C-alpha positions in Angstrom: 58.9 79.0 126.8 57.9 75.5 125.6 54.2 76.2 126.1 51.4 76.8 123.6 51.2 80.5 122.5 47.7 81.5 123.5 45.8 84.8 123.3 48.0 87.8 122.8 51.1 85.6 122.9 50.1 84.1 119.5 52.1 86.5 117.3 51.6 87.0 113.6 50.6 84.1 111.4 47.6 86.0 110.1 48.3 85.1 106.5 48.5 81.4 107.3 45.3 81.5 109.4 43.4 83.2 106.6 44.6 80.5 104.2 43.7 77.7 106.5 40.1 78.9 107.1 39.6 79.5 103.4 40.8 76.0 102.4 38.9 74.2 105.2 35.7 75.2 103.4 36.5 72.6 100.7 39.6 70.6 101.7 41.3 68.4 104.2 44.8 69.8 105.1 48.3 68.6 106.0 50.6 71.1 107.8 54.1 71.0 106.4 56.2 72.5 109.3 59.4 71.5 111.0 59.6 71.2 114.8 59.4 74.3 117.0 57.9 76.6 114.4 54.6 76.8 116.3 52.4 74.2 114.7 50.7 73.1 117.9 50.0 76.7 118.8 48.5 77.2 115.4 46.2 74.1 115.8 45.3 75.4 119.3 44.4 78.8 117.8 42.2 77.2 115.2 40.5 75.3 118.1 40.0 78.6 120.0 38.6 80.4 117.0 36.5 77.6 115.7 33.2 78.2 117.5 33.2 81.9 116.6 33.4 80.8 113.0 30.6 78.3 113.3 32.8 75.1 113.5 32.8 72.3 116.0 36.5 71.7 116.7 38.4 68.7 118.1 42.1 68.7 118.9 43.8 65.4 119.5 47.5 64.8 120.0 48.7 61.2 119.7 52.5 61.1 120.0 52.3 58.3 122.6 49.4 56.3 121.1 50.3 52.6 121.0 48.4 51.4 117.9 45.4 51.8 115.7 43.0 50.7 118.5 44.5 53.2 120.9 44.0 55.9 118.3 40.3 55.1 117.8 39.7 55.0 121.6 41.3 58.4 122.0 39.4 59.9 119.1 36.1 58.7 120.4 36.9 60.1 123.8 38.0 63.4 122.3 34.7 63.6 120.4 32.9 63.3 123.8 35.0 66.2 125.1 35.2 68.5 122.1 33.9 72.1 121.9 30.5 72.0 120.2 27.9 74.6 119.2 24.4 74.2 120.8 22.2 72.1 118.6 25.0 70.7 116.6 25.4 66.9 115.8 28.4 66.8 118.2 26.3 68.3 121.1 23.7 65.6 120.4 26.3 62.9 120.1 27.6 63.6 123.6 24.3 62.8 125.1 24.2 59.4 123.3 27.7 58.2 124.1 28.1 55.9 127.1 29.2 57.6 130.3 32.1 55.2 130.8 33.7 55.2 127.4 36.9 53.7 128.8 35.1 50.5 130.0 32.8 50.2 126.9 35.6 50.5 124.5 38.1 48.4 126.5 35.8 45.4 126.1 36.3 45.7 122.3 40.0 46.2 122.7 40.5 43.1 124.8 38.5 41.0 122.4 40.1 42.3 119.3 43.7 42.2 120.6 43.3 38.4 120.8 42.4 38.4 117.1 45.7 39.9 115.9 44.6 43.5 115.5 41.3 43.0 113.6 40.1 46.5 114.4 37.0 46.5 112.2 34.5 46.6 115.0 35.7 49.8 116.7 36.4 51.2 113.2 32.7 50.6 112.4 31.7 52.3 115.6 33.7 55.3 114.8 32.3 55.4 111.2 28.8 55.3 112.6 29.6 58.4 114.6 31.2 60.3 111.7 28.4 59.3 109.3 26.1 61.8 111.0 28.7 64.5 111.3 28.5 68.0 109.7 30.9 69.5 107.3 31.6 72.4 109.7 33.5 70.0 112.0 37.3 70.1 112.2 39.4 67.2 113.5 42.8 68.6 114.3 45.1 65.6 114.7 48.6 66.3 116.0 51.7 63.9 115.8 50.0 61.2 113.7 53.4 60.4 112.1 54.8 59.2 115.4 51.9 56.8 115.7 52.6 55.5 112.2 56.2 55.0 113.2 55.1 53.0 116.2 52.9 50.8 114.0 55.7 50.2 111.6 58.0 49.1 114.4 55.3 46.5 115.3 55.0 45.4 111.7 58.1 46.2 109.6 56.3 45.1 106.4 54.4 48.3 106.4 51.1 46.6 105.6 49.4 47.6 108.9 50.5 51.2 108.4 49.2 51.1 104.8 45.8 49.7 105.9 45.5 52.3 108.7 46.3 55.2 106.4 44.0 53.9 103.6 41.2 53.7 106.3 41.8 57.3 107.3 41.7 58.3 103.6 38.4 56.5 103.2 37.0 58.4 106.2 38.0 61.7 104.6 36.4 60.7 101.3 33.1 59.4 102.6 32.3 61.6 105.6 31.8 65.3 106.1 34.2 66.4 108.9 37.4 68.2 107.8 40.7 66.7 108.8 43.9 68.7 109.6 47.0 66.7 110.2 50.3 67.9 111.7 53.4 66.5 113.4 56.9 67.3 114.4 57.9 64.7 111.8 56.2 65.3 108.5 53.5 62.9 107.5 54.5 63.5 103.9 58.1 62.3 104.6 56.9 59.3 106.5 54.6 58.3 103.7 57.4 58.7 101.1 59.6 56.5 103.2 57.0 53.8 103.2 56.1 54.3 99.5 52.6 55.2 100.7 52.2 58.8 99.3 49.0 57.7 97.6 47.3 57.4 101.0 47.7 61.2 101.6 47.6 62.7 98.1 44.2 64.2 98.8 45.4 66.4 101.6 46.0 70.1 100.7 49.4 71.2 102.0 49.8 74.3 104.3 53.3 75.6 105.0 54.3 77.2 108.3 57.8 78.5 108.3 60.1 81.0 110.0 59.3 84.7 110.5 60.5 87.2 107.9 63.1 89.6 109.2 60.4 92.3 109.5 58.2 90.1 111.6 61.1 88.8 113.7 62.2 92.3 114.4 58.7 93.3 115.5 58.6 90.2 117.7 61.9 91.0 119.4 61.0 94.6 119.9 57.7 93.6 121.4 59.4 91.2 123.8 61.9 93.8 124.7 59.3 96.4 125.4 57.3 94.0 127.5 60.3 93.2 129.7 61.8 96.7 129.7 64.9 95.3 127.9 65.6 97.7 125.0 67.1 96.1 121.8 68.9 98.4 119.4 69.3 97.5 115.7 72.9 96.2 116.2 71.7 93.8 118.9 68.8 92.6 116.9 71.1 91.9 113.9 73.4 90.0 116.3 70.5 87.9 117.4 69.5 87.2 113.8 73.0 86.1 113.0 73.1 83.8 116.0 69.8 82.2 115.1 69.6 82.3 111.3 66.4 80.3 111.3 64.0 83.0 112.6 61.4 80.9 114.4 59.7 82.2 117.6 61.1 79.5 119.9 64.7 80.1 118.9 64.4 83.9 119.0 62.9 83.7 122.4 65.6 81.3 123.7 68.3 83.8 122.8 66.3 86.8 124.0 65.6 85.3 127.4 69.2 84.3 127.9 70.3 87.8 126.8 67.8 89.4 129.2 69.2 87.4 132.1 72.8 88.3 131.2 72.0 92.0 130.9 70.1 92.0 134.2 73.0 90.3 136.0 75.6 92.6 134.7 73.3 95.6 134.9 74.1 96.6 131.4 72.1 97.3 128.3 71.7 94.5 125.8 74.4 94.5 123.2 76.0 92.3 120.5 78.8 91.4 122.9 76.2 90.2 125.5 74.4 88.2 122.7 77.6 86.1 122.3 77.8 85.6 126.1 74.2 84.6 126.2 74.8 82.0 123.5 77.7 80.5 125.4 75.5 80.2 128.5 72.7 78.7 126.4 75.0 76.0 125.2 76.3 75.3 128.7 73.0 75.4 130.6 70.3 75.0 128.0 71.0 71.6 126.6 67.4 70.4 127.4 66.2 72.9 124.7 68.1 71.0 122.0 68.4 67.4 123.2 65.3 66.5 121.3 67.1 67.1 118.0 69.4 64.2 118.9 66.7 62.0 120.5 64.3 62.4 117.6 66.7 60.5 115.4 66.1 57.4 117.4 62.4 57.5 116.5 63.3 56.9 112.8 61.6 53.8 111.5 64.7 52.4 109.8 67.0 51.2 112.6 70.1 51.8 110.5 69.3 55.4 109.6 70.1 57.2 112.9 73.8 56.3 112.7 74.1 57.6 109.1 72.2 60.7 109.9 74.4 61.5 112.9 77.5 60.9 110.8 76.2 63.3 108.1 75.2 65.9 110.8 78.6 65.7 112.4 80.4 66.4 109.1 78.0 69.3 108.2 78.1 70.9 111.7 81.8 71.8 111.2 81.1 74.1 108.3 79.0 77.2 108.7 78.4 77.5 105.0 77.7 73.7 104.6 79.3 70.9 102.7 78.8 69.4 99.3 76.5 66.3 99.0 79.5 64.7 97.2 81.5 65.0 100.5 78.8 63.1 102.4 78.6 60.5 99.7 82.4 60.0 99.9 82.3 59.6 103.7 79.4 57.0 103.4 81.6 54.9 101.1 83.5 53.8 104.3 80.2 52.5 105.7 78.4 51.2 102.6 80.3 49.5 99.8 77.4 48.8 97.5 76.8 51.8 95.2 73.0 51.4 94.9 72.5 50.9 98.6 74.7 53.9 99.4 72.8 56.1 97.0 69.5 55.0 98.5 70.7 55.7 102.1 72.0 59.1 101.1 68.8 60.0 99.4 66.6 58.8 102.3 68.8 60.5 105.0 68.9 63.8 103.2 65.1 63.7 102.6 64.6 63.1 106.3 67.1 65.6 107.6 65.8 68.3 105.3 62.1 67.7 105.8 62.7 67.6 109.6 64.6 70.9 109.5 68.0 69.7 110.5 69.4 70.7 107.1 68.6 72.9 104.1 69.8 72.3 100.6 70.9 74.7 97.9 71.8 72.9 94.7 74.6 70.5 95.7 75.4 72.0 99.1 73.6 71.2 102.4 74.0 73.2 105.7 72.3 73.4 109.0 69.0 75.3 108.8 69.5 76.7 112.3 72.7 78.3 113.5 71.7 77.4 117.1 71.3 73.7 116.3 74.5 73.7 114.4 76.4 75.2 117.3 74.7 72.7 119.7 75.7 69.8 117.4 79.2 71.0 117.1 79.9 71.8 120.8 77.8 69.2 122.5 77.4 66.3 120.1 80.7 66.8 118.2 
């Protein structure tokens, strides 16, 4: 729970993996995936399999990076620690890099901080490294959108974010390594919010979604067999109904709580115990869902969290969702200007849908996850 799925714990995703390896031959990629669907585990699996496929692989997660300079420092350090094939450019590079990267790079950072973020010198150092790189090198960059959000908070005009994203685009265009970006907040939605979609239009999208019912059934049966907790078809159907959005993390949350309840009562797993497990999960498992609330505070527009919470509160009360018109009517109490209200509604829905809070069908929106809806209704409502 909450850890990377490694080895035999990495279940399914064969179709996605095949597509990724095929596209990496010619393209840079962007992973379109909401939170908790297993994106970090997918990136980690690519890193694990890279050397066997003849790739040098680097994995870098930057959710807490402070700014552009911090990103560059971390990327250069990650290059010095990345898995590399003998005789490759990366193996040769490691022998050339200074032993104390932190000290060497820090001197540039101190100097450049005083020049109001003129980060051309470390950028040139990084470009020098990438200039000699081979095509069969993959840079797996996780949580870049959170760094972009941090940059925007430091410069609300968006000019720094634009310059940084354009620089990354130039690296992709001029140098050989393949880039694969992912994040719990979509880079595509962040770019749209900033009107900077042109900075990422070269990235080939890869989608990672929920399991099919067939795959989810196989996953639950396998979990049950591993823990000697048999699940009949009625119980599996009850779990599906409780979860709706069939992602591994949510399936496992319910299964583990069900296994605990069944063990305590010394009874076989059943639909009735699924409901009891859900009630316990809502009482005792808040930490598994708090990030859905906390993530809203990381939105770049300071006004937006309030409007998003308002819309989520209304939607959580209806299992089958609410009409967009209903949300617009409620926003009229908050925003009088028609044009501003329409823009806020559009931006909020785009964010909530791309970040997997909601799903839209024609003019109706509803919670994508029954578990998150229940959490929002019982704990947040």
